[in-house]
C-alpha positions in Angstrom: 8.1 -136.1 -16.2 7.4 -135.2 -19.7 9.7 -133.3 -21.7 8.7 -130.0 -23.6 10.1 -127.3 -25.9 11.3 -124.1 -24.2 12.9 -120.9 -25.5 15.5 -118.9 -23.7 15.8 -115.4 -24.8 19.1 -113.3 -24.7 21.0 -110.4 -25.8 22.5 -110.0 -29.4 25.8 -111.8 -29.8 25.3 -114.2 -26.7 23.4 -116.9 -28.7 26.4 -119.2 -29.1 27.4 -119.0 -25.3 23.9 -119.4 -24.1 23.6 -122.6 -26.5 26.9 -123.7 -24.8 25.5 -123.1 -21.3 22.4 -125.1 -22.2 24.5 -128.1 -23.5 26.6 -128.1 -20.2 23.3 -128.1 -18.1 22.1 -131.0 -20.1 19.4 -129.5 -22.4 18.3 -131.6 -25.4 17.6 -130.3 -29.0 19.3 -127.2 -29.0 18.6 -124.7 -31.8 20.2 -121.2 -32.1 18.0 -118.4 -33.3 18.3 -114.7 -33.3 18.5 -113.4 -29.6 17.1 -116.8 -28.6 17.9 -120.5 -28.2 15.3 -123.1 -28.1 15.7 -126.4 -26.4 13.9 -129.4 -24.7 13.7 -130.5 -21.1 11.3 -131.4 -18.4 9.9 -129.3 -15.6 12.9 -129.8 -13.3 15.2 -128.4 -16.3 13.0 -125.4 -16.6 13.5 -124.7 -12.9 17.4 -125.4 -13.4 17.6 -123.2 -16.3 16.1 -120.1 -14.6 18.5 -120.6 -11.6 21.7 -121.5 -13.5 21.9 -119.9 -16.9 24.1 -116.7 -16.9 23.2 -115.3 -20.4 19.3 -115.8 -20.5 16.9 -113.0 -20.0 13.8 -115.2 -19.8 12.9 -118.8 -20.1 9.5 -119.2 -22.1 7.3 -122.3 -22.5 5.4 -122.3 -25.8 1.8 -123.7 -25.6 0.2 -122.9 -28.9 1.0 -121.7 -32.4 -1.5 -120.5 -35.0 -1.7 -118.0 -37.8 -3.2 -114.6 -37.4 -4.0 -112.4 -40.4 -6.3 -109.9 -38.8 -8.2 -108.9 -35.4 -10.8 -111.8 -35.8 -8.2 -114.6 -36.2 -6.1 -113.4 -33.5 -9.0 -113.4 -31.1 -10.1 -116.8 -32.6 -6.6 -118.2 -32.0 -6.3 -117.1 -28.4 -9.9 -118.5 -27.7 -8.7 -121.8 -29.0 -6.6 -122.4 -25.9 -8.2 -123.7 -22.8 -7.0 -121.0 -20.2 -8.3 -122.7 -17.2 -5.5 -125.3 -17.5 -3.4 -122.3 -16.7 -5.2 -120.1 -14.2 -8.7 -119.7 -12.5 -11.1 -116.7 -12.5 -9.8 -115.5 -9.3 -6.1 -115.1 -10.4 -4.4 -112.2 -12.1 -2.6 -112.3 -15.5 -0.5 -109.8 -17.8 0.4 -110.2 -21.5 3.6 -109.2 -23.1 3.7 -108.8 -26.8 6.4 -108.6 -29.5 5.1 -107.8 -32.9 6.8 -107.9 -36.3 3.9 -107.9 -38.8 2.1 -105.7 -41.4 -1.1 -107.1 -40.1 -0.7 -105.5 -36.8 0.8 -102.3 -36.1 0.7 -101.8 -32.4 1.7 -104.3 -29.7 -0.7 -102.5 -27.3 -3.6 -103.4 -29.5 -2.6 -107.0 -29.8 -2.2 -107.3 -26.0 -5.9 -105.7 -25.6 -7.4 -108.2 -28.1 -5.7 -111.2 -26.6 -6.9 -110.0 -23.0 -10.3 -109.7 -24.3 -10.4 -113.3 -25.8 -9.0 -114.7 -22.5 -11.6 -112.8 -20.4 -14.4 -113.7 -22.5 -13.7 -117.4 -22.3 -13.9 -117.2 -18.7 -17.0 -115.2 -18.4 -18.7 -117.8 -20.8 -17.5 -120.7 -18.8 -17.5 -119.7 -15.4 -19.4 -116.2 -15.2 -16.5 -114.6 -13.5 -13.0 -113.6 -15.0 -9.4 -113.1 -14.0 -8.2 -109.5 -13.8 -4.9 -107.8 -15.0 -2.1 -107.2 -12.6 0.9 -105.5 -14.5 3.2 -105.7 -11.5 2.7 -109.1 -9.7 0.4 -111.3 -11.9 0.0 -115.2 -11.3 0.4 -115.7 -14.9 2.6 -113.8 -17.3 1.6 -114.6 -21.0 4.0 -113.9 -23.9 2.6 -113.4 -27.5 4.9 -113.2 -30.3 3.8 -112.3 -33.8 6.1 -112.6 -36.8 4.3 -111.8 -40.0 1.3 -114.1 -39.8 2.7 -116.6 -37.2 1.5 -115.9 -33.7 3.1 -118.0 -31.0 1.7 -118.1 -27.5 4.1 -118.9 -24.4 4.0 -118.9 -20.6 6.9 -116.8 -19.2 8.3 -119.1 -16.4 10.8 -116.3 -15.3 8.6 -113.3 -14.5 11.0 -110.2 -14.1 13.9 -110.4 -16.6 16.7 -112.7 -15.3 19.2 -110.0 -15.4 17.4 -109.1 -12.1 19.6 -111.3 -10.0 18.4 -110.0 -6.6 21.8 -108.8 -5.3 22.0 -105.2 -6.6 20.2 -102.8 -4.4 22.6 -99.7 -5.3 23.5 -98.7 -8.8 25.5 -95.8 -10.4 24.9 -93.5 -13.2 25.6 -95.9 -15.9 25.0 -99.4 -14.6 25.7 -102.5 -16.6 23.1 -105.2 -17.0 24.0 -108.5 -15.1 23.4 -110.6 -18.2 25.6 -108.5 -20.4 28.4 -108.6 -17.8 28.2 -112.3 -17.6 28.1 -112.6 -21.3 31.1 -110.5 -21.6 33.1 -112.5 -19.1 32.2 -115.8 -21.0 33.2 -114.4 -24.2 36.4 -113.1 -22.7 37.1 -116.8 -21.6 37.0 -116.1 -17.9 36.9 -119.5 -16.0 38.5 -118.6 -12.6 41.8 -120.0 -13.5 43.9 -116.7 -12.7 43.7 -113.3 -10.9 40.8 -111.0 -12.1 40.6 -107.5 -12.0 37.8 -104.7 -12.8 39.7 -101.3 -12.7 36.6 -99.3 -13.2 34.1 -101.4 -11.2 31.1 -98.9 -10.5 28.5 -100.9 -8.5 30.3 -104.1 -8.8 28.2 -106.0 -11.4 31.2 -107.5 -13.4 33.1 -108.5 -10.1 30.0 -110.3 -8.8 29.4 -112.1 -12.1 33.2 -113.0 -12.2 33.1 -114.5 -8.7 29.9 -116.6 -9.5 31.5 -117.9 -12.8 34.8 -118.7 -10.9 32.9 -120.5 -8.1 30.3 -122.1 -10.4 27.6 -120.4 -8.2 24.2 -120.3 -10.0 23.6 -116.6 -10.9 20.1 -116.4 -9.8 20.5 -118.0 -6.4 19.7 -114.6 -4.7 16.4 -114.0 -6.7 13.4 -113.5 -4.6 10.8 -115.3 -7.0 10.4 -116.9 -10.4 7.0 -116.6 -12.3 6.7 -120.6 -12.2 6.3 -120.5 -8.4 2.7 -119.3 -9.0 1.8 -122.0 -11.7 -0.8 -124.7 -10.9 1.9 -127.3 -11.3 4.6 -125.7 -8.9 6.6 -128.4 -7.3 8.5 -126.9 -4.2 10.1 -130.1 -3.5 11.6 -130.6 -7.0 12.8 -126.9 -6.8 14.6 -127.6 -3.6 16.0 -130.8 -5.1 17.3 -128.8 -8.1 18.8 -126.0 -6.0 20.7 -128.5 -3.8 22.1 -130.4 -6.7 23.4 -127.0 -8.2 24.9 -125.9 -4.9 26.8 -129.2 -4.6 28.6 -128.2 -7.8 30.0 -125.0 -6.3 33.7 -125.1 -6.2 36.7 -123.3 -4.4 38.5 -120.4 -6.0 42.2 -119.8 -5.3 43.0 -116.5 -6.9 42.3 -112.9 -6.3 39.3 -110.8 -7.7 40.0 -107.0 -7.2 37.9 -104.1 -8.1 39.0 -100.3 -8.2 37.0 -97.2 -8.7 38.0 -93.6 -8.1 34.6 -92.6 -6.9 33.9 -93.2 -3.1 30.0 -93.4 -3.6 30.7 -96.2 -6.3 33.1 -98.2 -3.9 30.5 -98.1 -1.1 27.8 -99.3 -3.6 30.0 -102.1 -5.0 30.8 -103.3 -1.5 27.1 -103.4 -0.6 26.2 -105.2 -3.8 29.1 -107.8 -3.2 27.9 -108.3 0.5 24.4 -108.8 -0.7 25.5 -111.5 -3.0 27.5 -113.3 -0.3 30.8 -112.9 -2.4 32.8 -110.6 -0.1 35.2 -113.5 0.8 36.2 -113.6 -2.9 36.1 -110.0 -3.9 38.2 -107.1 -2.7 37.4 -103.5 -3.6 39.2 -100.3 -3.2 39.0 -96.6 -3.9 41.7 -96.1 -6.5 42.3 -94.4 -9.8 43.3 -97.0 -12.3 45.7 -94.7 -14.2 47.8 -94.4 -10.9 48.0 -98.2 -10.3 50.2 -101.0 -11.5 49.9 -104.7 -11.5 50.4 -106.2 -8.1 51.1 -109.9 -9.0 53.6 -111.6 -11.4 51.2 -114.1 -12.8 48.6 -113.7 -15.5 45.8 -111.3 -15.0 42.3 -111.4 -16.6 40.8 -107.9 -16.7 37.2 -107.0 -17.9 35.6 -103.5 -17.4 33.1 -101.1 -18.7 34.7 -97.6 -19.0 32.6 -94.5 -19.6 31.4 -93.8 -22.9 30.8 -90.1 -22.6 27.0 -90.9 -23.1 25.9 -90.4 -19.4 29.2 -89.6 -17.5 31.0 -86.4 -18.8 34.7 -87.2 -19.5 37.5 -85.8 -22.0 37.1 -88.9 -24.2 40.5 -88.5 -26.1 42.5 -88.1 -22.9 40.7 -90.8 -21.0 41.0 -93.6 -23.7 44.8 -92.5 -24.4 45.4 -93.1 -20.4 43.7 -96.4 -20.7 46.2 -97.6 -23.3 49.1 -96.0 -21.6 48.3 -97.6 -18.2 47.9 -101.0 -19.8 51.0 -100.6 -21.9 53.3 -99.4 -19.0 51.9 -101.1 -15.8 50.0 -104.1 -16.5 52.2 -106.8 -18.2 51.1 -110.3 -18.7 47.4 -109.2 -18.8 44.5 -110.0 -21.2 42.4 -106.8 -21.0 38.8 -106.7 -22.4 36.4 -103.7 -22.2 33.2 -102.7 -23.9 32.5 -99.3 -25.4 29.7 -97.8 -27.6 32.2 -95.0 -28.6 33.8 -96.5 -31.4 35.7 -93.3 -32.3 37.4 -93.5 -28.9 39.2 -96.8 -29.6 41.5 -94.8 -32.1 43.0 -93.1 -29.0 43.8 -96.2 -27.1 47.1 -96.5 -29.1 47.1 -100.3 -29.0 45.7 -102.8 -31.6 43.0 -104.9 -30.4 43.4 -108.8 -31.0 39.6 -109.3 -31.1 36.6 -107.1 -31.6 33.0 -108.6 -31.0 29.8 -106.7 -31.7 27.5 -106.3 -28.9 24.7 -104.0 -27.6 24.7 -102.0 -24.3 20.9 -101.4 -24.0 20.1 -99.7 -27.4 23.8 -98.7 -28.1 25.8 -100.5 -30.6 29.0 -101.4 -28.8 32.4 -103.5 -29.1 33.9 -105.7 -26.7 37.6 -105.5 -27.5 40.6 -107.3 -26.2 44.2 -106.0 -25.7 46.9 -108.6 -25.0 49.7 -107.0 -22.7 52.8 -109.4 -22.9 55.1 -110.0 -20.1 57.9 -108.4 -22.0 57.7 -106.7 -25.3 55.7 -108.5 -27.9 59.0 -108.9 -30.1 60.8 -110.6 -27.0 57.8 -112.8 -26.4 57.8 -113.8 -30.1 61.7 -114.5 -29.9 61.3 -116.6 -26.8 58.5 -118.8 -28.3 60.9 -119.3 -31.6 63.7 -120.4 -29.3 61.7 -123.0 -27.4 
């Protein structure tokens, strides 16, 4: 099978870990960009990257690049592609556009022009034309214009890859699955100790943590990928890739625990964990984190998404102070990570973060922060290491 270039789209701040994931999967010619990583592989690797990458939102296959200065050159460039290689006139398509250019102000206008160029080509050649289907198209086309450079790609994923297929129930402020997986990987979670999400909401962080710990492909539960409707779809190859990934699933010998004080959240989280076939690894109970303490002696890895006061009504100062107090008094020998878009609120935690990483939760600029809780006081820990 021939190799070709692909582009994996991701969230801001995850470019390096996505590149690392691609390297571990066996990608070639990996190059990091902004919110994207390009790489080279064959058709089997395209299937594999859609199934196995935790921090990718889309896998695009570029097919053509040209310069577009105006409406006429855009139309001509799109007509320069032989679209009958990718679909026939009975099929459906949709165009997604991203535009950063003074020549084109509106992405809708660009999508309309490109659609006209494709449809006109079919009418001239075959006397009939494919139609648009925004929800379930046979072909999803991605147009990216940066200044005068227009790149045309086929979207091999379809719906964003954060839609893993296990989440049927969500809460008021759910976290995106790719964001959850990226936070876990940035935090160094690898399944080598106990794990906890003390404010688990609908269970996204717990599900992603269990899949990382067991090396389960994150998109194993997805109903479909866009490449399944492509002319060159190879079902046997896909099954082969799936089998090889499932052979690499490993055992996990620690605990993964989730708490939430809302009974409705606990029910949703349990449903989602069950949908993901992860209930043998994850235990969820209705508890208020501020009334709990660490249950095991060994190290604990904690990652959570506390409310920011954006969509959930809380008393921020009191809430974040209680987060700090609970960690300090009740969770020794714990690495605690959480994300917040309320940077003011971090002042109330009363602990100094050992790391701060800039991320975005949706459109909100956020920080992923790490607090290290030592087994004794920090001073004792320091003295012990000096006496060794």
